[in-house]
N, C-alpha and C positions, 0 to 999 in steps of 0.2 A: 324806127324809120319805116314808113309805109312800103309795101311791096309795089314794084312797078311791073305791070303786065299788060299785054295787049288785050283788047276785048275778046279776040279769038282764043287766046290762051286761057282766059278766064272762063269762057263758055265751055272749053274742053274740060276744065276741072269740074264744072257743073254737070256736064254729061257723064263724066266718070263717077261722080257721086250718085247720080241717078241710076247708073248701071250697077252700082254696088247694093242697091236695095234688093233684098232677097226676092226671088221669083214668086214665092208664096204670097208676099205682101204686094209686090208690084202688080200681080194679077187682080188684086182687089181695088187698086186705085182706079177710080172711075171718073171720066169727064173732067180731067184736070190738065191745065196747061202750066208749064213752068216758064217764067219770064225773068230776064235779067234787066234791071234798070240801073242807071248810074247812081241815083239818089233816092232816098225814101220820099214819100209824099210830104208836102209842106206841113200837114197836120200831124205828122209822126215825128218821133225823136230823130235827130240827125244821125245817131249811131245805131239805128235799127238795121239789123242784118237781113231779116227776111220777114215775110208777111203772108199769111194765108187769108185769102178773100173768097169765101164760099160758105156752103152749108155742110157741116160735118156729116158723114154717113150716118152717125148715130142720131142725127136730128132731122133726117129727111122723112117726109110723110108718105113715101111710097108712090107718089103721083107718077103717072106714066107720061105726063106732059113734057115736051122737050124743054130743056133748060140750057142756059149758057154754061160753059165750063167754069168750074172753080178755078181760081188762079193762085199760084204760088209765085211770089216775087222774091228774088234775091237782089240785094242792093250792093253793087260793085264797090263804090267808093268807101263805105263804112267797113266792108270786109277787107279791102286792100289796106286801109288805114290802121286797122287793129293788128295786122300780122307783120312779123319781122322777116319772114322768108316764104318761099313758095310752098314748102312742106307744111308750114303752119297754116297758110292760106287754104291749101287743099283739105286739111283737117277741119278748119272752121266752116268751109263750104259744105263738107260732108255732114257736120253736126247741124248746120242750118237747114239743109235739105231734109234730114231725118226729123228735125223739130217741126217743120212746116207740114210734111207728109203726115206726121202724127196728129196734127190738128185736123187734117182731112178725115182721120179715123176717129175723131172725137176725144182725143187725149188732151187734157188741159195743161196749162203751164205748171201747176203744182205737181202733177204727176210726172211731167217731163223733168222738172227740177229733181224729183226723187230719183229718176233714172239717169241723171247726169246730162240731160240735153237742154237745159234752160240756163 
């Protein structure tokens, strides 16, 4: 049975997951915004939990031109649907945040799978 939770409570879990990123890594995250959406985009699977939309740090060309921020999306409904309770939801949000931040650093899905984050 899906977890029921207000958007504000869900956002607080996302904030907590972001706060748990070690300071050494958080300092390296550059020009990224984290957004919560209810549903994944129409062209993505319905059960998608998160999405990184941007250019990984390892693929940037060093240009000094201003750029729009990269975006990390978390999708509320799929996360709520897959979890049985608030503790499981908090853990899935944490895993999803780590997964998407890792994409910002250029870590691909195969490596994330090896590390247990895919």
